TIPA-661213 format. One record per residue: residue number from 0; y, z, x of N, C-alpha, C in turn. Coordinates in steps of 0.1 Angstrom, whole numbers. Layout:
REM TIPA-661213
{NUM,{Y,Z,X},{Y,Z,X},{Y,Z,X}}
...
REM end
This chain:
REM TIPA-661213
{0,{771,840,1069},{775,827,1062},{792,827,1057}}
{1,{796,814,1059},{807,810,1056},{814,807,1040}}
{2,{823,810,1037},{826,799,1027},{824,781,1031}}
{3,{812,776,1016},{816,762,1019},{832,760,1019}}
{4,{828,743,1024},{839,734,1029},{854,730,1018}}
{5,{859,734,1024},{872,735,1011},{873,743,1001}}
{6,{869,752,1000},{872,766,993},{881,772,1006}}
{7,{890,776,995},{898,790,1002},{906,802,991}}
{8,{900,811,1001},{902,824,994},{913,828,995}}
{9,{928,833,980},{940,834,982},{940,847,975}}
{10,{953,851,982},{958,860,974},{973,858,963}}
{11,{973,867,950},{985,861,938},{990,873,943}}
{12,{1009,873,943},{1016,879,945},{1015,888,935}}
{13,{1012,888,925},{1012,895,912},{1004,903,910}}
{14,{999,907,923},{989,915,922},{1004,928,926}}
{15,{1014,924,932},{1024,933,937},{1037,936,923}}
{16,{1034,935,912},{1040,935,904},{1048,947,900}}
{17,{1040,964,905},{1043,972,901},{1052,979,918}}
{18,{1049,973,924},{1065,973,937},{1074,964,934}}
{19,{1073,951,926},{1079,944,929},{1091,952,915}}
{20,{1088,956,907},{1098,966,896},{1099,974,904}}
{21,{1095,986,909},{1105,996,919},{1116,989,929}}
{22,{1110,977,932},{1130,973,936},{1131,977,950}}
{23,{1121,991,957},{1122,987,969},{1122,981,976}}
{24,{1121,970,977},{1118,958,982},{1120,949,978}}
{25,{1125,939,982},{1127,923,976},{1110,916,972}}
{26,{1112,908,964},{1095,900,958},{1093,890,968}}
{27,{1102,889,977},{1100,879,991},{1092,889,996}}
{28,{1097,897,1002},{1095,905,1012},{1076,908,1008}}
{29,{1079,919,1000},{1065,922,993},{1049,908,988}}
{30,{1061,899,991},{1046,883,989},{1042,883,1004}}
{31,{1054,886,1015},{1053,883,1024},{1044,896,1028}}
{32,{1042,903,1024},{1030,913,1032},{1018,913,1028}}
{33,{1008,905,1021},{1004,896,1017},{994,893,1031}}
{34,{1003,885,1038},{996,875,1048},{1002,879,1065}}
{35,{1013,894,1060},{1015,899,1073},{1005,911,1079}}
{36,{998,912,1069},{992,931,1068},{979,920,1069}}
{37,{977,905,1066},{963,901,1068},{953,898,1059}}
{38,{956,901,1049},{951,905,1036},{944,887,1027}}
{39,{953,878,1030},{950,865,1029},{959,854,1032}}
{40,{953,846,1042},{963,836,1045},{970,823,1041}}
{41,{971,825,1020},{972,819,1012},{978,827,1006}}
{42,{984,825,995},{996,829,981},{997,821,975}}
{43,{993,835,958},{1004,825,953},{1014,835,944}}
{44,{1024,830,945},{1038,836,936},{1045,828,925}}
{45,{1042,838,917},{1054,835,906},{1072,837,906}}
{46,{1080,819,901},{1082,821,906},{1095,824,899}}
{47,{1091,835,885},{1100,842,880},{1107,852,884}}
{48,{1097,857,894},{1092,868,896},{1097,870,911}}
{49,{1104,855,917},{1101,860,932},{1121,856,938}}
{50,{1132,851,933},{1149,846,933},{1155,850,924}}
{51,{1164,851,922},{1180,855,909},{1178,829,913}}
{52,{1185,829,900},{1189,821,899},{1176,808,889}}
{53,{1167,818,886},{1159,812,881},{1158,804,872}}
{54,{1154,792,863},{1144,783,870},{1151,775,878}}
{55,{1163,776,885},{1167,771,900},{1176,782,907}}
{56,{1165,783,913},{1168,795,925},{1175,787,940}}
{57,{1182,794,949},{1190,790,958},{1180,779,965}}
{58,{1180,770,972},{1170,760,982},{1175,769,994}}
{59,{1190,774,998},{1182,781,1013},{1173,796,1010}}
{60,{1172,801,998},{1162,813,996},{1153,808,1001}}
{61,{1150,799,992},{1135,792,991},{1132,788,1006}}
{62,{1142,786,1011},{1135,776,1024},{1135,786,1033}}
{63,{1145,794,1030},{1143,812,1045},{1128,816,1044}}
{64,{1128,815,1032},{1112,823,1026},{1097,816,1029}}
{65,{1094,803,1032},{1090,795,1038},{1091,793,1051}}
{66,{1101,792,1059},{1100,796,1071},{1099,814,1074}}
{67,{1097,820,1072},{1092,836,1072},{1079,833,1067}}
{68,{1069,828,1061},{1056,825,1058},{1050,817,1069}}
{69,{1061,808,1067},{1049,799,1083},{1049,809,1097}}
{70,{1056,810,1100},{1062,820,1110},{1049,830,1109}}
{71,{1046,831,1101},{1036,842,1101},{1024,838,1100}}
{72,{1022,828,1102},{1010,824,1100},{1002,815,1086}}
{73,{1011,817,1072},{1006,820,1061},{1012,808,1051}}
{74,{1004,807,1044},{1011,790,1032},{1017,797,1017}}
{75,{1023,790,1007},{1019,792,997},{1009,783,991}}
{76,{1001,788,985},{991,776,975},{994,769,962}}
{77,{997,785,952},{1001,780,940},{1014,781,934}}
{78,{1023,780,927},{1033,787,920},{1033,787,907}}
{79,{1036,797,905},{1032,797,890},{1047,795,882}}
{80,{1048,792,876},{1058,786,864},{1064,785,854}}
{81,{1066,782,845},{1070,786,828},{1079,774,825}}
{82,{1073,769,810},{1088,764,799},{1091,778,788}}
{83,{1102,775,790},{1113,783,779},{1112,776,768}}
{84,{1102,781,757},{1102,771,748},{1117,775,732}}
{85,{1122,781,740},{1133,783,729},{1149,782,731}}
{86,{1160,782,733},{1170,783,740},{1183,793,729}}
{87,{1184,807,727},{1190,809,716},{1189,810,704}}
{88,{1171,810,702},{1167,807,692},{1163,795,686}}
{89,{1165,783,691},{1164,768,689},{1148,766,697}}
{90,{1143,759,693},{1131,751,697},{1138,740,711}}
{91,{1138,739,724},{1138,726,729},{1133,715,724}}
{92,{1139,708,727},{1133,692,729},{1128,691,739}}
{93,{1117,684,739},{1110,674,747},{1115,670,759}}
{94,{1130,668,758},{1139,668,769},{1146,673,779}}
{95,{1150,690,767},{1152,701,775},{1140,707,783}}
{96,{1127,702,774},{1116,712,784},{1118,707,797}}
{97,{1115,695,797},{1114,690,808},{1124,693,819}}
{98,{1136,693,812},{1148,695,823},{1146,712,825}}
{99,{1141,716,820},{1142,731,824},{1123,734,837}}
{100,{1121,725,829},{1103,727,845},{1108,719,863}}
{101,{1119,708,855},{1110,700,867},{1120,707,878}}
{102,{1133,715,879},{1133,720,889},{1123,735,896}}
{103,{1115,734,888},{1108,749,891},{1098,738,902}}
{104,{1092,724,894},{1085,721,907},{1091,712,913}}
{105,{1105,708,916},{1108,710,933},{1113,723,943}}
{106,{1113,728,929},{1111,746,936},{1100,750,947}}
{107,{1090,743,940},{1076,744,945},{1072,736,961}}
{108,{1076,727,955},{1079,716,970},{1086,719,977}}
{109,{1092,726,978},{1110,733,987},{1096,746,995}}
{110,{1087,758,986},{1084,765,991},{1070,760,999}}
{111,{1067,745,998},{1055,740,1007},{1042,745,997}}
{112,{1039,750,985},{1034,748,977},{1021,735,974}}
{113,{1013,737,977},{1001,724,974},{1002,722,956}}
{114,{1001,734,947},{1009,727,939},{1016,742,926}}
{115,{1008,738,914},{1023,748,905},{1011,750,891}}
{116,{1018,759,880},{1005,761,875},{1011,770,867}}
{117,{1008,759,851},{1011,767,836},{1001,769,827}}
{118,{1000,776,817},{990,775,806},{986,766,796}}
{119,{971,763,796},{966,746,798},{971,748,781}}
{120,{975,738,782},{986,733,769},{998,731,768}}
{121,{1005,742,774},{1018,739,776},{1020,731,774}}
{122,{1024,723,789},{1029,707,785},{1029,705,782}}
{123,{1018,699,770},{1016,692,757},{1023,677,758}}
{124,{1032,675,753},{1031,657,753},{1044,654,765}}
{125,{1045,666,779},{1052,657,794},{1044,658,797}}
{126,{1028,659,798},{1020,659,806},{1018,642,814}}
{127,{1020,634,801},{1016,622,806},{1029,620,822}}
{128,{1044,624,812},{1054,613,823},{1056,624,832}}
{129,{1048,637,830},{1049,641,846},{1047,637,855}}
{130,{1030,628,853},{1025,627,867},{1030,620,878}}
{131,{1042,612,874},{1048,603,886},{1058,612,891}}
{132,{1063,621,890},{1073,632,892},{1058,644,909}}
{133,{1048,647,898},{1038,649,908},{1033,643,916}}
{134,{1041,632,914},{1028,623,926},{1043,620,941}}
{135,{1058,623,931},{1066,620,943},{1069,634,947}}
{136,{1063,646,948},{1064,660,950},{1052,658,961}}
{137,{1045,656,955},{1027,657,966},{1025,670,958}}
{138,{1023,672,942},{1016,681,939},{1013,687,928}}
{139,{997,693,927},{992,692,917},{992,702,908}}
{140,{997,697,895},{997,711,878},{984,714,879}}
{141,{980,724,883},{970,730,873},{972,742,856}}
{142,{967,734,852},{967,736,836},{954,751,837}}
{143,{957,762,836},{952,774,835},{943,778,825}}
{144,{929,777,823},{927,781,807},{919,798,812}}
{145,{921,810,803},{918,822,808},{908,831,794}}
{146,{904,841,795},{901,846,783},{896,840,773}}
{147,{897,833,761},{889,835,747},{889,816,748}}
{148,{902,806,760},{907,799,760},{896,787,764}}
{149,{881,786,759},{868,780,760},{871,764,758}}
{150,{864,754,763},{862,741,757},{864,738,741}}
{151,{855,752,739},{852,749,723},{866,752,719}}
{152,{869,763,723},{881,766,713},{894,755,719}}
{153,{895,748,727},{908,739,727},{905,728,734}}
{154,{895,716,726},{890,706,729},{901,698,736}}
{155,{916,697,729},{920,686,731},{927,683,742}}
{156,{932,702,744},{937,705,760},{931,702,769}}
{157,{915,702,771},{903,698,778},{902,686,782}}
{158,{906,676,766},{901,665,766},{916,658,775}}
{159,{928,662,776},{932,652,777},{939,658,794}}
{160,{937,664,799},{932,668,814},{922,657,819}}
{161,{909,654,815},{899,644,818},{905,631,809}}
{162,{913,628,798},{922,613,801},{924,614,810}}
{163,{930,620,819},{947,615,822},{939,608,838}}
{164,{928,617,837},{927,611,851},{928,612,866}}
{165,{935,622,870},{947,623,882},{941,630,892}}
{166,{940,631,902},{943,643,908},{956,655,909}}
{167,{965,646,903},{977,659,907},{980,661,886}}
{168,{969,666,880},{960,673,870},{951,675,871}}
{169,{949,690,872},{934,699,872},{933,708,863}}
{170,{924,717,862},{924,729,856},{922,737,863}}
{171,{926,748,861},{926,762,869},{920,769,858}}
{172,{906,776,864},{897,785,857},{898,798,864}}
{173,{900,809,849},{906,819,853},{891,831,844}}
{174,{885,839,855},{871,843,855},{872,848,843}}
{175,{881,858,840},{886,865,825},{878,861,813}}
{176,{878,846,816},{862,840,805},{849,842,796}}
{177,{849,852,818},{830,851,820},{825,867,816}}
{178,{836,871,813},{831,895,813},{817,897,808}}
{179,{813,896,815},{792,904,805},{799,920,801}}
{180,{806,920,806},{811,939,800},{827,938,804}}
{181,{831,948,794},{850,949,794},{846,958,809}}
{182,{862,968,814},{863,973,826},{860,984,821}}
{183,{853,992,831},{853,1009,827},{864,1019,828}}
{184,{875,1017,835},{883,1026,839},{895,1020,820}}
{185,{892,1008,819},{902,1002,802},{896,1006,792}}
{186,{878,1011,792},{872,1014,782},{873,1033,781}}
{187,{881,1041,794},{883,1051,792},{900,1051,789}}
{188,{910,1044,798},{922,1048,787},{922,1045,772}}
{189,{914,1033,765},{912,1035,752},{908,1045,747}}
{190,{896,1050,755},{890,1065,748},{901,1078,745}}
{191,{912,1080,757},{919,1088,759},{930,1084,748}}
{192,{930,1071,738},{939,1068,729},{938,1071,725}}
{193,{925,1071,722},{918,1075,704},{912,1067,700}}
{194,{911,1056,700},{901,1048,699},{883,1057,691}}
{195,{885,1047,675},{874,1054,675},{857,1052,683}}
{196,{853,1063,680},{840,1065,692},{829,1050,685}}
{197,{828,1051,673},{821,1038,671},{823,1021,671}}
{198,{836,1021,674},{840,1008,677},{840,1011,696}}
{199,{844,1024,705},{841,1026,718},{829,1021,727}}
{200,{816,1021,712},{803,1022,717},{797,1007,716}}
{201,{804,1002,708},{802,985,704},{812,981,715}}
{202,{819,986,718},{830,980,728},{821,981,745}}
{203,{814,993,750},{803,994,760},{791,987,761}}
{204,{788,984,754},{776,979,748},{773,968,746}}
{205,{779,958,735},{777,950,728},{789,943,728}}
{206,{790,942,742},{810,928,744},{806,915,735}}
{207,{792,910,743},{790,892,739},{785,895,727}}
{208,{784,906,720},{781,903,705},{793,893,697}}
{209,{792,884,689},{801,882,680},{806,896,673}}
{210,{795,897,665},{805,909,653},{811,917,663}}
{211,{808,919,674},{821,933,679},{837,922,679}}
{212,{842,913,686},{851,909,681},{852,911,666}}
{213,{846,905,657},{850,906,640},{856,924,637}}
{214,{850,930,644},{852,947,648},{866,947,653}}
{215,{868,944,665},{878,945,667},{889,944,659}}
{216,{890,932,652},{900,923,645},{902,933,631}}
{217,{886,939,624},{889,945,611},{906,954,619}}
{218,{900,966,627},{901,978,634},{920,971,636}}
{219,{921,964,640},{939,956,641},{945,952,629}}
{220,{934,949,616},{943,945,608},{943,955,595}}
{221,{933,965,598},{940,980,591},{947,986,596}}
{222,{954,984,605},{967,989,611},{960,1005,619}}
{223,{946,1005,621},{945,1021,626},{944,1017,647}}
{224,{952,1011,651},{950,1008,663},{963,1022,670}}
{225,{955,1033,673},{970,1045,678},{982,1035,685}}
{226,{992,1040,684},{1003,1033,688},{1002,1033,709}}
{227,{999,1046,717},{1000,1046,726},{990,1034,730}}
{228,{980,1030,730},{975,1017,731},{971,1005,729}}
{229,{987,1007,713},{982,990,707},{987,982,718}}
{230,{995,977,727},{991,971,738},{980,968,745}}
{231,{974,979,752},{965,976,753},{955,968,750}}
{232,{951,975,739},{943,970,726},{940,958,727}}
{233,{954,949,726},{955,931,723},{942,927,736}}
{234,{946,933,746},{938,927,755},{925,920,751}}
{235,{917,931,740},{902,915,738},{905,912,730}}
{236,{920,906,724},{918,897,716},{925,884,720}}
{237,{932,888,734},{939,875,744},{932,874,761}}
{238,{931,883,763},{931,887,783},{915,886,782}}
{239,{904,890,776},{892,896,777},{880,886,774}}
{240,{874,877,777},{865,867,773},{851,871,780}}
{241,{842,860,766},{829,869,763},{819,858,767}}
{242,{826,846,777},{813,836,776},{809,833,789}}
{243,{795,828,789},{793,822,799},{793,811,807}}
{244,{792,813,823},{792,801,824},{785,789,822}}
{245,{772,785,819},{774,772,808},{775,769,797}}
{246,{786,779,797},{793,772,782},{811,764,786}}
{247,{810,762,801},{818,753,811},{814,738,819}}
{248,{805,739,814},{795,733,824},{805,720,824}}
{249,{808,720,812},{816,701,809},{824,698,815}}
{250,{832,714,817},{844,711,824},{848,710,839}}
{251,{837,714,841},{837,720,860},{841,706,871}}
{252,{838,699,867},{846,683,877},{856,684,875}}
{253,{864,691,867},{883,691,863},{886,700,869}}
{254,{878,714,875},{883,722,881},{889,716,896}}
{255,{902,722,898},{910,722,913},{912,738,915}}
{256,{910,748,914},{911,763,911},{905,773,904}}
{257,{903,781,911},{899,799,897},{903,803,904}}
{258,{915,818,890},{916,831,899},{904,835,892}}
{259,{901,842,901},{894,854,900},{897,866,900}}
{260,{900,870,886},{906,884,882},{894,891,883}}
{261,{901,902,885},{900,918,884},{910,926,880}}
{262,{896,941,872},{906,947,867},{907,959,874}}
{263,{891,966,883},{892,981,885},{882,975,896}}
{264,{874,982,903},{867,978,912},{849,985,910}}
{265,{847,989,900},{841,998,893},{830,986,892}}
{266,{820,981,900},{809,974,899},{791,981,901}}
{267,{793,989,891},{775,995,896},{767,988,890}}
{268,{769,980,877},{762,970,872},{769,957,875}}
{269,{772,956,882},{775,941,881},{782,936,873}}
{270,{791,940,865},{800,936,858},{809,925,863}}
{271,{814,928,877},{823,923,888},{812,911,892}}
{272,{806,913,900},{797,909,908},{791,899,904}}
{273,{786,896,890},{776,889,888},{785,876,885}}
{274,{803,878,876},{805,867,875},{813,859,889}}
{275,{813,864,893},{818,859,910},{804,849,913}}
{276,{790,855,916},{779,851,920},{776,838,911}}
{277,{779,839,896},{778,826,884},{785,812,885}}
{278,{803,819,890},{808,808,896},{807,803,906}}
{279,{802,806,917},{800,806,934},{794,795,935}}
{280,{779,797,923},{768,787,925},{768,774,913}}
{281,{776,773,905},{783,764,895},{793,755,900}}
{282,{802,762,908},{810,755,915},{808,745,929}}
{283,{797,751,940},{787,748,949},{778,734,945}}
{284,{780,737,930},{766,724,921},{772,715,921}}
{285,{788,717,915},{799,704,916},{806,701,924}}
{286,{804,705,935},{810,698,948},{826,705,950}}
{287,{827,720,943},{846,716,946},{851,719,958}}
{288,{862,716,959},{867,720,965},{883,722,959}}
{289,{889,736,966},{903,737,959},{903,754,967}}
{290,{912,764,956},{918,774,961},{906,790,948}}
{291,{907,798,958},{899,807,944},{909,825,949}}
{292,{917,822,939},{924,837,940},{925,849,936}}
{293,{927,860,947},{921,870,938},{933,875,929}}
{294,{935,881,913},{944,881,903},{938,897,902}}
{295,{949,907,902},{946,922,897},{953,924,883}}
{296,{943,925,874},{953,930,861},{949,936,855}}
{297,{947,948,859},{939,963,859},{954,971,864}}
{298,{969,965,868},{976,978,869},{981,972,859}}
{299,{980,971,847},{981,975,834},{986,986,830}}
{300,{969,991,836},{971,1008,835},{963,1015,848}}
{301,{964,1011,855},{960,1017,868},{972,1016,877}}
{302,{971,1027,886},{981,1030,893},{976,1025,909}}
{303,{963,1021,916},{962,1019,923},{970,1011,931}}
{304,{969,1016,946},{972,1010,956},{971,990,959}}
{305,{983,985,948},{976,972,955},{967,967,964}}
{306,{977,970,972},{972,960,992},{960,960,989}}
{307,{955,979,987},{936,978,992},{929,978,980}}
{308,{938,972,966},{926,968,960},{928,956,960}}
{309,{935,946,965},{933,928,964},{926,930,978}}
{310,{928,940,988},{921,938,1001},{899,935,998}}
{311,{898,953,995},{886,955,986},{885,942,980}}
{312,{891,938,970},{885,926,963},{877,913,969}}
{313,{886,912,977},{887,898,991},{878,901,1000}}
{314,{879,912,1003},{855,912,1012},{849,911,1002}}
{315,{852,917,989},{837,917,981},{833,902,975}}
{316,{842,896,967},{841,883,968},{842,876,978}}
{317,{845,872,987},{842,866,1001},{830,865,1002}}
{318,{821,877,1005},{806,884,1006},{799,877,999}}
{319,{807,877,983},{793,869,974},{794,856,971}}
{320,{809,848,974},{806,836,981},{802,831,989}}
{321,{805,838,997},{793,830,1004},{773,834,1007}}
{322,{773,842,997},{760,844,996},{760,851,1004}}
{323,{764,860,1011},{756,871,1021},{760,884,1014}}
{324,{755,894,1013},{754,907,1009},{767,914,1016}}
{325,{772,921,1008},{784,930,1013},{783,944,1017}}
{326,{790,942,1027},{795,956,1033},{806,966,1030}}
{327,{816,957,1016},{827,963,1014},{818,974,1002}}
{328,{817,991,1003},{820,992,993},{828,991,978}}
{329,{821,994,966},{826,989,958},{828,1004,947}}
{330,{839,1009,957},{836,1028,948},{844,1027,939}}
{331,{848,1036,928},{854,1035,911},{868,1035,916}}
{332,{874,1023,913},{890,1027,910},{893,1043,907}}
{333,{905,1044,905},{909,1053,902},{917,1052,885}}
{334,{915,1062,877},{927,1063,871},{936,1074,869}}
{335,{947,1064,863},{964,1075,858},{964,1088,862}}
REM end
């Protein structure tokens, strides 16, 4: 079986961030490899990672990238953009925020993207006035929700998308919101970093229990989170969600894109595949059309090859979303 009509599997160039940091090749060159190696026909890119001159990179560089990508048989699906809220410590006005964002939208259009992506709610008061520009550029603004940003937690932000009722502003769901269990390699990293055994047990066995969240907050407030894993620990409060797909039923008609977030490839108990199956069934029931992008978050603590990780994840996701058994193995991802 193949994916339903209107569904496109893509890959995020964000997955290659460790290679971008090493700077042995340019970010555009690295992004192109996802298409050149046959990993995905369309890619998401992060504008701030791609070119100098952000938020207004040289048009000639953007056009050169688009030409090379087209020649390789690929295209840009979504461009990650941002709004810098402060200028030398002073909060920007709405007019300044728009002036910061608008060249990014035009750059995305030059790159041939179908849309741009912002964190849900960040556009705020700008959202209504951006619609005419989005129509002019033939772009969709995707507001991305992830982790703990459920409809119950952010009702106003979701409600604004629904109230606008335009195809140029849609919701993008990151399935980090739907984690039945935490990544095995992440838990191992916390254990090596000295997190208390009693909390580790709860994180392993009772992730979706609200009392586990309380215990996570209590340890943080106590000041007893070991320094070497303090930043990693914050994922428990920000990036890792514990919702069920039925918690999203009211907003599924707003969806235009999905981030198939994954951390490692340890799927022995279906902690990766179950959310993919659940999301696939929910999207099929609502007539979804759009992109489903493989995004690797585990680079924060793993040093695995990002091309291999992305390729294997897309093989697994493609099989599950097509409702056929995967022939791709789901081996344990190595740790540093």
